[in-house]
C-alpha positions in Angstrom: 8.0 32.9 23.8 4.7 34.7 23.3 4.6 38.4 23.8 1.4 39.5 25.7 -0.8 41.8 23.6 -2.5 44.5 25.6 -6.2 44.1 25.7 -8.4 46.8 24.3 -10.6 48.5 26.9 -13.6 47.1 25.0 -12.7 43.6 26.2 -12.9 44.7 29.8 -16.5 46.0 29.6 -19.1 44.0 31.6 -21.0 43.4 28.3 -20.2 42.6 24.7 -19.1 45.7 22.8 -21.3 44.6 19.9 -24.3 45.5 21.9 -22.9 49.0 22.2 -22.6 49.1 18.4 -26.3 48.0 18.2 -27.3 50.8 20.6 -25.4 53.4 18.6 -27.0 52.1 15.4 -30.4 52.4 17.1 -29.9 56.1 17.8 -28.4 56.8 14.4 -31.3 55.1 12.7 -33.8 57.0 14.8 -32.4 60.3 13.9 -31.2 59.7 10.3 -34.3 58.0 9.0 -36.5 60.6 10.8 -34.5 63.5 9.3 -35.3 62.1 5.8 -39.0 61.2 6.4 -39.6 64.6 7.9 -39.9 65.8 4.3 -43.5 64.8 4.5 -44.0 67.4 7.3 -42.0 70.1 5.5 -43.8 69.7 2.1 -47.2 71.3 3.1 -45.7 74.6 4.4 -43.2 74.7 1.5 -46.1 74.4 -1.0 -48.1 77.1 0.9 -45.3 79.5 0.9 -43.9 79.1 -2.6 -47.1 78.0 -4.4 -45.3 75.1 -6.1 -47.1 72.2 -7.6 -47.3 69.1 -5.5 -45.5 67.0 -8.1 -42.7 69.5 -8.3 -42.2 69.6 -4.5 -42.6 65.8 -4.0 -40.1 65.2 -6.8 -37.3 66.5 -4.6 -37.7 63.5 -2.3 -37.8 61.0 -5.3 -34.8 62.7 -6.9 -32.8 62.4 -3.7 -33.8 58.7 -3.5 -32.6 58.1 -7.0 -29.3 59.9 -6.4 -28.8 57.6 -3.4 -29.3 54.6 -5.6 -26.6 55.8 -7.9 -24.2 56.4 -5.0 -24.8 53.1 -3.2 -22.1 51.0 -5.0 -19.6 53.8 -4.2 -20.7 53.8 -0.6 -20.2 50.0 -0.5 -16.6 50.3 -1.8 -15.9 53.1 0.7 -17.2 50.8 3.4 -14.8 48.0 2.3 -11.9 50.4 2.1 -12.3 52.7 5.0 -15.0 51.3 7.3 -18.3 52.6 8.6 -17.1 55.4 10.8 -15.9 57.5 7.8 -18.9 56.7 5.7 -21.4 57.6 8.5 -19.5 60.9 9.3 -19.7 61.9 5.6 -23.4 61.1 5.7 -23.7 63.3 8.8 -21.9 66.1 7.1 -24.1 65.9 4.0 -27.4 65.6 5.9 -26.7 68.4 8.3 -25.5 70.7 5.5 -28.7 70.1 3.6 -30.8 70.8 6.7 -28.8 74.0 7.6 -29.1 75.3 4.0 -32.8 74.4 3.6 -34.0 77.6 5.4 -32.5 79.6 2.6 -34.6 77.9 -0.1 -36.0 80.3 -2.7 -36.1 78.3 -6.0 -37.1 74.7 -6.8 -33.5 73.7 -7.5 -32.6 74.8 -4.0 -35.2 72.4 -2.7 -33.8 69.6 -4.8 -30.2 70.3 -3.8 -30.8 70.6 -0.1 -33.8 68.4 1.1 -33.4 66.2 -2.0 -29.8 65.4 -2.7 -27.9 66.4 0.5 -30.5 65.1 2.9 -31.4 62.0 0.9 -27.8 61.1 0.1 -26.6 61.8 3.6 -29.4 59.7 5.2 -28.5 56.9 2.9 -24.9 56.9 4.3 -26.2 56.8 7.9 -29.1 54.3 7.8 -30.2 51.0 6.4 -27.6 50.7 3.6 -24.5 51.3 5.7 -25.6 49.5 8.9 -26.6 46.4 6.9 -23.0 46.2 5.7 -21.2 46.0 9.1 -23.7 45.0 11.8 -23.7 41.3 10.5 -20.0 41.2 11.3 -20.6 41.6 15.0 -23.0 38.6 15.5 -23.3 35.1 14.3 -25.8 33.4 16.7 -27.9 36.6 17.3 -27.4 38.3 13.9 -31.1 38.7 13.1 -32.0 39.8 16.6 -29.2 42.4 16.8 -30.1 43.9 13.4 -33.8 43.9 14.3 -33.1 45.9 17.5 -30.9 48.3 15.7 -33.4 49.0 12.9 -36.3 49.3 15.3 -34.7 52.7 16.1 -36.3 54.0 12.9 -39.8 53.3 14.3 -39.0 54.9 17.7 -37.6 57.9 15.9 -40.8 58.3 13.9 -42.9 58.1 17.1 -40.8 60.4 19.2 -39.2 62.9 16.8 -41.8 63.6 14.2 -44.4 65.0 16.6 -41.6 67.1 18.1 -40.7 68.5 14.6 -44.4 69.1 13.8 -44.8 71.1 17.0 -41.8 73.3 16.0 -43.3 73.8 12.5 -46.6 74.9 14.0 -45.0 77.3 16.5 -41.9 78.6 14.8 -42.1 77.5 11.2 -40.5 74.9 8.9 -37.2 76.7 8.8 -36.8 76.3 12.6 -37.6 72.6 12.4 -34.8 72.1 9.8 -32.3 73.8 12.1 -33.5 71.8 15.1 -33.1 68.4 13.5 -29.8 69.5 12.0 -28.4 70.4 15.4 -29.7 67.0 16.8 -27.9 65.1 14.0 -24.6 66.8 14.8 -24.8 66.7 18.6 -26.1 63.1 18.9 -24.8 61.2 16.0 -21.2 62.5 15.7 -19.9 61.7 19.2 -21.6 58.3 19.3 -20.2 57.1 16.0 -16.7 57.9 17.0 -17.0 54.5 18.9 -18.1 52.5 15.8 -15.9 49.8 14.4 -16.4 47.6 11.3 -15.9 44.3 13.0 -15.0 42.8 16.5 -11.5 41.8 15.2 -10.5 45.4 15.2 -10.8 45.4 19.0 -9.4 41.9 19.5 -12.9 40.5 20.1 -14.9 37.6 18.5 -18.4 37.7 17.1 -21.2 37.4 19.8 -18.5 38.1 22.5 -17.1 34.6 22.4 -13.8 33.9 24.0 -11.0 33.7 21.4 -10.2 30.0 21.5 -9.4 28.6 18.1 -9.9 25.0 19.0 -13.3 25.6 20.4 -14.6 28.2 18.0 -13.5 26.9 14.6 -15.5 23.7 14.7 -18.6 25.5 15.8 -18.3 28.0 13.0 -17.5 25.3 10.5 -20.7 23.5 11.6 -22.7 26.3 10.1 -21.2 25.8 6.6 -23.3 23.8 4.1 -21.3 24.5 1.0 -17.6 24.6 1.8 -16.5 25.4 -1.8 -18.8 28.4 -2.0 -17.7 29.7 1.4 -14.0 29.2 0.4 -14.4 31.5 -2.6 -13.4 35.1 -2.2 -16.4 36.8 -3.5 -15.7 40.0 -5.3 -18.5 42.1 -6.9 -17.6 40.8 -10.4 -17.6 37.2 -9.2 -20.9 37.6 -7.3 -22.6 39.3 -10.3 -21.9 36.3 -12.4 -23.9 34.0 -10.1 -27.6 33.4 -10.3 -27.9 33.9 -6.5 -26.9 37.5 -6.9 -29.6 38.3 -9.4 -32.3 36.4 -7.5 -31.5 38.6 -4.4 -31.7 41.7 -6.7 -35.1 40.6 -7.9 -36.3 39.7 -4.4 -35.2 43.0 -2.9 -36.5 45.1 -5.8 -40.0 43.5 -5.7 -40.2 43.8 -1.9 -39.4 47.5 -1.8 -42.0 48.1 -4.5 -44.5 46.8 -2.0 -43.0 48.7 0.9 -43.0 52.2 -0.5 -46.1 52.0 -2.7 -48.3 51.6 0.4 -46.3 54.0 2.5 -46.8 56.8 0.0 -50.4 56.1 -1.2 -51.9 54.6 2.0 -53.1 57.9 3.6 -54.7 59.3 0.4 -56.4 56.0 -0.3 -57.9 55.6 3.1 -59.4 59.1 3.0 -60.8 58.5 -0.4 -62.6 55.4 0.6 -64.3 57.0 3.6 -61.9 57.2 6.6 -61.3 60.5 8.3 -57.9 62.2 7.8 -57.2 61.7 11.5 -57.8 58.0 11.3 -55.7 57.8 8.1 -52.8 59.6 9.9 -53.2 57.4 12.9 -52.9 54.3 10.7 -49.6 55.5 9.3 -48.2 56.1 12.7 -49.5 52.8 14.1 -47.7 50.9 11.3 -44.4 52.3 12.6 -45.3 51.4 16.2 -46.2 47.8 15.6 -43.1 47.5 13.3 -40.8 47.9 16.3 -41.7 44.6 18.1 -42.0 43.0 14.7 -38.5 43.7 13.7 -37.1 42.6 17.0 -39.2 39.4 17.4 -39.0 38.2 13.8 -35.3 39.2 13.5 -34.6 37.0 16.5 -36.8 34.2 15.1 -34.8 34.3 11.9 -31.7 33.2 13.9 -33.6 30.0 14.8 -35.8 29.1 11.8 -33.9 30.7 8.8 -33.8 33.9 6.9 -36.1 32.6 4.1 -39.0 32.0 6.5 -38.9 35.5 7.9 -38.5 37.0 4.5 -41.6 35.1 3.4 -43.4 36.3 6.5 -42.5 39.9 5.6 -43.7 39.5 2.0 -46.9 37.8 3.3 -47.5 40.8 5.6 -47.4 43.2 2.7 -49.6 40.9 0.5 -52.2 40.8 3.4 -51.9 44.5 3.8 -52.8 45.1 0.1 -55.6 42.5 0.2 -57.1 44.3 3.2 -56.9 47.6 1.3 -58.7 46.1 -1.7 -61.4 44.6 0.6 -62.0 48.0 2.2 -62.6 49.7 -1.1 -66.4 49.3 -1.0 -66.9 48.8 2.7 -64.5 50.6 5.0 -64.0 48.4 8.0 -62.2 49.1 11.2 -61.3 45.5 11.6 -59.7 45.3 8.2 -57.9 48.6 9.0 -56.3 46.9 12.0 -55.4 43.9 9.9 -53.7 46.1 7.4 -51.7 48.0 10.1 -50.5 44.8 11.9 -49.7 42.9 8.7 -47.8 45.8 7.2 -45.9 46.8 10.4 -45.4 43.7 12.5 -44.7 41.3 9.5 -43.7 43.6 6.6 -41.2 45.8 8.4 -39.4 42.6 9.6 -37.8 42.5 6.1 -35.1 44.9 7.3 -33.9 42.5 10.0 -32.8 39.9 7.4 -31.8 42.1 4.4 -28.2 42.2 5.6 -27.9 38.6 6.9 -29.2 37.1 3.6 -26.5 38.8 1.6 -23.8 38.3 4.3 -24.5 34.5 4.6 -24.1 34.1 0.8 -21.3 36.5 0.0 -19.5 37.1 3.3 -16.0 38.3 2.9 -13.8 41.4 2.4 -15.8 42.7 -0.5 -19.2 42.2 1.1 -19.7 46.0 1.3 -19.3 46.5 -2.4 -21.7 43.6 -3.1 -24.4 44.8 -0.7 -23.9 48.4 -1.9 -24.6 47.3 -5.4 -27.6 45.3 -4.4 -28.9 48.4 -2.6 -29.5 49.9 -6.1 -32.3 47.4 -6.4 -33.6 48.2 -3.0 -33.8 51.9 -3.6 -34.9 51.4 -7.2 -37.9 49.3 -6.0 -38.6 52.0 -3.4 -38.7 54.7 -6.1 -40.7 52.5 -8.6 -43.4 51.4 -6.2 -45.1 54.8 -5.6 -44.7 55.6 -9.3 -46.3 52.4 -10.5 -49.3 52.7 -8.1 -49.8 56.4 -9.2 -49.6 55.6 -12.9 -52.0 52.7 -12.7 -54.4 54.8 -10.7 -54.3 57.6 -13.2 -54.9 55.2 -16.1 -57.7 53.2 -14.4 -59.2 55.6 -11.9 -58.6 53.0 -9.1 -55.8 51.5 -7.1 -57.3 48.0 -7.4 -55.2 46.8 -10.3 -52.0 48.3 -8.8 -52.6 46.6 -5.5 -53.1 43.2 -7.3 -49.9 43.7 -9.2 -48.0 44.5 -6.1 -49.4 41.4 -4.3 -47.8 39.5 -7.2 -44.5 41.3 -6.5 -44.7 40.1 -2.9 -45.1 36.5 -4.1 -42.2 36.9 -6.6 -40.0 38.4 -3.9 -40.5 35.4 -1.5 -39.9 32.9 -4.3 -36.7 34.7 -5.4 -35.1 34.6 -1.9 -36.0 30.9 -1.5 -34.2 30.2 -4.8 -31.2 32.3 -3.7 -31.2 30.0 -0.6 -28.8 31.3 2.0 -29.6 28.1 3.9 -27.7 26.1 1.3 -24.5 28.2 2.0 -24.6 28.7 5.8 -27.1 27.5 8.3 -28.5 29.9 10.9 -27.5 29.0 14.5 -30.9 27.4 15.3 -30.5 25.0 12.4 -26.8 24.2 12.8 -25.8 20.9 14.4 -24.6 21.3 18.0 -20.9 20.5 18.6 
């Protein structure tokens, strides 16, 4: 005789609970990523007030980024052991503490400790790294689309919150803006993330909101599997690190993030140097975030139909086109090429985030996925830190960005090739490629 198990209230909602998880991630990304990138708004008034060198002040952001890279494997293990809610709440505590202490900055080490380590480390535990480790659990058929929607929150946050913070800086000073975003983090992110769960099984649900019917669901899920022996393996971090696939993903992600952050940091300065006005250069930076929103959603959804490798390649191609357009504009600034650069970088390039989690999940899915992805995140953050530095060093040595941009185009090509060799399609097919049953 079977005993009836009470249904969780989530199963009685008129929609799948996973979409609520996506909505919470959207808001968390909007606030968490913006809180970190607001450093670019805070740096000018900090430099004006304390008369610090630009390199000293900017180094706080890079230092926080590198500390995040070191902590990422630990974050992955914590995710496996305790789930996303605890990790995100720790991130909120660190991020808000850094923002609330920042108004008391007097020495450079205060800057590095608050807006560098606390804000950078806290944001890492609230944004891309953490969400890529549990959002894939909630969806199979719409995995890329769901993650694309969630990560589009970062672009919306940049459009909505950065102007708000800038207005506070102009009217009440940079200290008031730190307190404002700190309050927003606590009041908005904390209550929402009390509803977060690691996977639908915790609530008695199935991925995509499917009805729990073993006879019907198992064959469909099995039809996605291309390599049964690989899928049957329990992938620990140690086992994964002994495979070539793991290191091809590391290479692919490292090279892609070199391209992403090199242009993000140097784009505005380069555009003004070749003849565009500061207003146009600032518009271009904001426009990239705007066109990135539909790009992440559309191409994320498309990856569920055509495969993760194709969308990853489209993202790499977007950054390659972006750098080619920048090179072409060096001697003849062109509004048309500027639009090409913005669309290629935002619509195509930013779509990389929608498949970062699914690529790793479809190869190393299992109870240790968080540890594996957390370790791979070291390559992501390392590439993000290396890209701006490489571009700056090459510019200082040659007096031009041209060689740096060519080298980074080569990184884009290498990244695309690496993900094709890692081949998630040879482990599991995306729903659009799986045979219908």
